[in-house]
N, C-alpha and C positions, 0 to 999 in steps of 0.2 A: 339370510335373516340377520338383521342387525342386533346389537347387544340389547337395546331397549325393547325390541320386539320379543327377544328371547326371555328377558326378565318379566315382561308383562304376561307371557304365556306360561310361565313356570307355575305349576299347581301349588296351592296352599298346602301346608303340612297338616293342619287340623280341620280345615273346612273344605267343602266341595268347590271345585272350580279354580279360577285364577283371577288376577286383576283384570285382565281383558274380558273374561266372561262376565264378571260383575259389572264392569263398565257397560258392556253391551246390554245387559239385562236391566240395570237400574238407572244409570246416569244418562246414557244416550237417548232414551225416549223422553227424558225431561229437558233436554237441551232445547233452547230457542234460538232463532237467528239473531245475529248482531243488529243493533239499531242502525237505521239507514243514515242517521245524522250523527256525526262524531260529537263526543262530549266537548263542551267548551267551558274551560275554567273561568270562574268569575270571582271578583272580590266584592265585598259588601262593606260599606261605610255609612256613617250618618253625617249629614251636613245641615247646617242651619242656613236658611234662605235669608240673604241680607236685604236691606231696604232697596237695593237696585235690582232685585229679582234674580240674583245670580248665586250659584253655589260654587265652591272651589273643590275640585277633585284632582288630586295628584298634580297640583300646580296649574291647572287649566280651569277656566271659568265657563259655566254653562248656565243658560237662562232657563227659568222656570216660570210658570204663570204667577202673576202678581198676587193672586189670592193666597199664595203660600208664603208670603212675606212674614218673616220672623218665626216661621215654623221649622221644626226639625223634620227632615225627610230621609228616607232610606235611599242609598245610592248603590246601584249594582253596575259594575263596569267590567268589561272584558277588553281584549285587544282591539275590538272593533266597535263596540256599542257602549254607550253610557245611558243608563235608565234610572229614573227617579220614581219613588213611590211614597205616597202619603196616604192617609186614611181616605179611601174612596176616590183616589186619583192615581193614574199611572202615565208616564211619558217615557219614550225612548228616542234618543237622538244619535 
């Protein structure tokens, strides 16, 4: 038996049971499986759409629909995807 197992099985001084018995009784039934898709970190910025229908994100330019000209849009970007969002409109490239 390893040191960690020994510590977890050691009985409490003032309560019934041990860390392991409380884990088995309370925590283990409440555990859920890990998500199937890994978490992907994303950055959020705001950008103003210029008259040529482009926004600048981290030094690169992305086109958006002309109807958003001169509007401010929310931009979400990850290592692989850049997405823009305005009221009632969403695009991912």
